[in-house]
C-alpha angles and dihedrals in degrees: 000000000000124000089251091051091050091050090050092053095048095045092044089055090049091048095048087060103037108029133067111223120192116237104233145142131197135195090211102077090182092058094043090050092049089046089054093053093046092047092044088056090049090050093049094045092051090046093050091052092047091048091051089052090058093045102265112115111201095155094107091058092044090050094049088050090051091051094046092051101032094124091050094049092047092049090048091050092049093047094048091050088060085067093063126078136192138165089257135021088252091056091047089054093048090051090052090046092052088051093054093045087052091054089049089052093047094050095035090067095059125107128245134197129190087255095054091044091054089052093049089050092051091046095051090045093051092045090053086062097045139076135259095267089058090052089053092047093051093045091048089051097047097036104033092159111034126194108257135192124265116249097032097100089269132108114252127238118273 
């Protein structure tokens, strides 16, 4: 078992206990894949902030991962935004912003321990050295059922 696989297993177990995942499916695989990446980023951002609050600063590892996968995160953001609609471009953007704020609120309410923070730091560090398929694999493992926009042929979050 690789180090990345061990991290995934540990973090998956932590998230199963501490994180509410929406049960959803979607016919648009491109939108669902993008939603996983965006939600994974929200999950890690919230975890990094919670970890800092308990004295474990993983922000440097998280930031390196963001830089390493900047194109992937940007592409996912742009793809997911296509699933939102509004009467004007501004209203579309506001709908997307509300979605991302909702993700932050969901994951911000989680719990962190020194052990889970160490695992998140390792995962972020390993992802900063990996390629885009690994990012998609990790996001798929940790966010198997992402929250998706209404009206995109996908069920909405409860």
